[in-house]
VOGU-3710 file (C-alpha; in Angstrom, 3 decimals, decimal comma):
1> mgiinatpds> -53,981/-3,042/-56,509  -53,769/-5,314/-59,488  -50,521/-5,967/-61,212  -49,309/-5,315/-64,778  -46,050/-5,593/-65,811  -45,645/-4,910/-69,383  -41,824/-6,535/-69,485  -40,819/-9,695/-70,388  -38,915/-10,750/-67,343  -40,675/-9,937/-64,399
11> ffassrkttv> -40,503/-13,004/-61,593  -44,072/-14,021/-61,810  -44,678/-15,271/-65,670  -48,186/-14,593/-65,380  -47,894/-10,865/-64,789  -46,286/-10,488/-67,987  -48,141/-8,859/-70,395  -45,850/-7,296/-73,867  -48,739/-6,204/-75,942  -51,825/-3,781/-75,734
21> kdvlksaekm> -54,448/-6,304/-75,996  -52,548/-8,020/-73,364  -52,403/-5,598/-70,922  -56,179/-4,212/-71,701  -57,259/-7,776/-71,065  -56,079/-8,418/-68,085  -56,971/-5,059/-66,613  -60,431/-5,561/-67,634  -60,402/-9,181/-65,790  -58,841/-7,295/-62,440
31> ilegadiidl> -61,268/-5,065/-62,359  -64,379/-6,844/-63,109  -62,579/-9,196/-59,970  -62,906/-5,700/-57,889  -59,288/-3,777/-58,538  -59,464/-0,301/-57,286  -56,366/0,712/-58,689  -54,219/-1,070/-61,845  -50,439/-0,372/-61,413  -48,791/-0,363/-64,494
41> gayssrpgad> -44,956/-0,748/-64,675  -42,331/-1,679/-67,440  -39,048/-2,304/-65,611  -38,341/-5,824/-63,785  -37,027/-4,884/-59,949  -36,819/-8,431/-59,205  -33,585/-10,101/-58,542  -31,212/-10,783/-61,121  -33,642/-8,443/-63,955  -31,886/-6,782/-66,905
51> fvdekteldr> -30,879/-3,065/-66,953  -33,875/-1,716/-68,680  -32,912/2,032/-70,225  -35,268/4,920/-70,178  -35,870/5,182/-73,525  -36,812/1,024/-73,304  -39,066/1,724/-70,753  -40,905/4,976/-72,014  -41,293/2,526/-75,256  -42,867/-0,669/-73,507
61> ileplqelrk> -45,140/1,935/-71,305  -46,972/5,024/-72,675  -49,051/3,114/-75,264  -50,707/0,844/-72,913  -50,870/3,550/-70,485  -52,553/5,746/-72,659  -54,992/3,053/-74,002  -55,877/1,747/-70,395  -57,147/5,599/-69,441  -59,432/5,270/-72,257
71> efpntlisld> -60,726/2,260/-71,653  -61,047/2,620/-67,923  -61,418/6,088/-67,554  -63,155/5,465/-63,696  -60,189/3,186/-62,475  -57,511/4,818/-61,081  -54,065/3,891/-62,391  -50,539/3,591/-61,149  -47,306/3,792/-62,632  -44,585/1,502/-61,874
81> tfrsevakqg> -41,600/3,566/-61,994  -38,186/5,463/-60,449  -37,937/7,858/-63,153  -38,629/11,350/-63,204  -39,199/11,420/-67,170  -41,109/8,489/-67,245  -43,640/9,670/-64,590  -43,748/13,211/-66,036  -44,679/11,852/-69,422  -47,207/9,055/-67,819
91> ihlgadiind> -48,862/11,671/-65,866  -49,354/13,997/-68,952  -51,487/10,649/-70,197  -53,057/10,107/-67,131  -51,514/8,245/-64,716  -53,340/8,659/-61,193  -50,593/7,791/-58,748  -46,392/7,400/-59,096  -45,355/4,118/-57,372  -41,838/4,744/-56,726
101> igafdldkkm> -39,367/1,824/-55,157  -36,486/4,603/-55,206  -38,804/6,884/-53,213  -36,879/9,683/-55,080  -33,582/8,626/-54,458  -32,567/6,765/-57,746  -33,975/10,092/-59,606  -33,624/12,979/-57,481  -35,685/14,966/-60,282  -38,889/12,564/-59,263
111> idiiaetgia> -39,879/15,125/-56,045  -39,915/17,959/-58,164  -42,303/16,244/-60,545  -44,779/15,211/-58,029  -44,259/18,613/-56,260  -45,365/20,508/-59,524  -48,885/17,790/-60,131  -49,836/17,160/-57,167  -50,166/13,486/-57,971  -50,178/10,637/-54,999
121> yiimhgasnl> -46,993/8,979/-54,304  -45,698/5,840/-53,277  -42,874/5,481/-51,663  -40,902/2,502/-50,777  -38,122/1,139/-48,232  -35,161/-0,460/-49,911  -34,126/0,549/-52,992  -31,925/3,513/-52,910  -29,100/1,821/-55,084  -30,188/-0,851/-57,971
131> kkmhktalne> -27,356/-2,785/-57,594  -27,645/-3,267/-54,143  -31,510/-3,680/-53,416  -31,617/-7,306/-53,095  -28,641/-7,526/-51,308  -29,728/-8,131/-47,467  -28,519/-5,957/-44,755  -29,379/-7,724/-41,112  -30,683/-4,438/-38,785  -30,475/-5,109/-35,468
141> dlfrdicyff> -34,022/-2,582/-35,179  -35,587/-3,835/-38,217  -38,361/-0,790/-37,901  -36,323/2,503/-36,269  -34,488/1,618/-39,349  -38,046/2,005/-41,598  -39,572/4,446/-39,575  -36,558/6,895/-39,722  -36,139/6,274/-43,375  -39,906/7,046/-44,184
151> snkinqlkek> -40,039/9,901/-41,592  -36,962/11,661/-43,111  -38,780/11,091/-46,825  -42,625/11,972/-45,887  -40,903/15,739/-44,319  -39,059/16,283/-47,512  -41,835/15,506/-49,229  -44,118/17,685/-47,015  -41,705/20,638/-47,516  -42,261/20,437/-51,016
161> giteiiidpg> -46,068/20,447/-50,684  -46,757/17,197/-51,195  -49,325/15,534/-48,992  -51,040/12,523/-50,822  -47,948/10,033/-49,771  -48,574/6,005/-49,327  -45,847/3,921/-47,375  -44,430/0,712/-48,614  -42,118/-1,180/-46,219  -40,426/-2,916/-49,438
171> fgfgktieqn> -41,178/-6,645/-48,636  -38,131/-8,573/-50,510  -35,754/-5,508/-50,909  -32,635/-5,708/-48,831  -34,445/-8,017/-46,069  -34,020/-11,691/-44,918  -36,860/-14,046/-45,508  -36,965/-13,805/-41,556  -37,212/-9,835/-41,631  -39,810/-10,103/-44,090
181> hqiinqleml> -42,222/-11,836/-41,788  -41,332/-9,704/-39,012  -42,359/-6,703/-40,979  -45,664/-8,560/-41,648  -46,378/-9,747/-38,069  -45,551/-6,349/-36,599  -47,034/-4,101/-39,604  -49,022/-2,690/-37,172  -46,363/-0,242/-36,239  -45,829/1,468/-39,144
191> eilnlpilvg> -48,876/2,970/-37,748  -47,274/5,682/-36,167  -46,279/7,681/-39,436  -50,177/7,980/-39,973  -50,000/7,395/-43,934  -51,864/4,727/-45,712  -49,737/1,235/-46,169  -49,127/-0,579/-49,167  -48,410/-4,311/-48,425  -47,193/-6,259/-51,880
201> isrksmiykk> -45,765/-9,481/-51,095  -47,523/-11,195/-53,463  -46,066/-14,648/-54,762  -42,453/-13,492/-53,524  -39,703/-16,012/-52,348  -40,771/-15,103/-48,609  -43,498/-17,540/-49,441  -42,203/-19,817/-51,213  -38,738/-20,653/-50,552  -39,883/-20,863/-46,965
211> lginsdesln> -42,353/-23,151/-48,149  -40,298/-24,747/-50,436  -42,441/-24,340/-53,840  -42,316/-21,882/-55,941  -44,137/-18,541/-57,095  -46,910/-20,394/-59,296  -48,019/-22,041/-56,285  -47,739/-19,268/-53,905  -51,100/-18,137/-53,981  -52,417/-19,632/-50,639
221> gttilntiai> -49,528/-18,302/-49,093  -49,916/-14,811/-50,276  -53,412/-15,246/-49,231  -52,665/-15,755/-46,126  -49,916/-13,206/-45,160  -52,605/-10,909/-47,352  -55,125/-11,523/-44,802  -52,430/-10,877/-41,882  -51,938/-7,544/-43,156  -54,815/-6,676/-43,726
231> qrgasilrvh> -55,375/-7,596/-39,596  -52,869/-5,388/-38,983  -53,100/-2,006/-40,570  -52,588/-1,967/-44,677  -55,038/-0,229/-46,678  -53,965/-0,798/-49,762  -53,251/-4,883/-51,222  -50,590/-5,416/-54,072  -51,367/-8,383/-55,838  -51,405/-10,445/-59,444
241> dvkeakqiid> -54,436/-12,933/-58,134  -57,158/-9,592/-57,337  -59,995/-11,593/-56,703  -59,026/-13,684/-53,808  -57,594/-10,293/-52,157  -60,831/-8,631/-52,730  -62,413/-11,845/-50,990  -60,365/-11,103/-47,941  -61,216/-7,313/-48,098  -64,747/-7,631/-48,379
251> lls> -64,858/-10,735/-45,183  -62,423/-8,378/-42,888  -64,891/-5,928/-43,944
//
């Protein structure tokens, strides 16, 4: 899954694509390098990012999404949003997946949109409150809490008839650097949920802060941890650097 941010303030500057032309050019490169999914978002969830209202998010996302669908009809498009109205309009324009960091906590109407459309749905652990999503909570049993969260969410989704579910442990959301690494090293424990696992660690602070570098220097660390993630059960790698991620998958397959 290749990341494209239609926003001026995502944490990794190279992922920011603020024109339709830039979005299409970036998507083409990622697809040629082996991306199966393009993940398009217009709301930065990095620490300290500015609040973006719904109209601004829609203005940023709809035209690029429409053009992506037109130019790359055979590529899966994931729409990264926690807002039900953005999801609804995005699905109408051809999105295949909704990637919701809020797992329908940030917008309670989201679950109904997913149920009505039958679209594939990614739920993430750790961002149920926009103001607190980067505040860390030291849990004694991290995996118990994560599994309980997902089990509860999955039950609610299945009650609505939603079965195409992907889980994301939420690296960097409400977790310390040590907890993020604990999740990677014990990722196979989430296989008990019997659902595809998405791992999104690309160039995040769990890498560059631990190594004393910056996000621009974090590709090697990203590749190392993505390799561990695949070996421990990840089904999808959400990345800024598709070529390197595809090489991991090819070498381990």
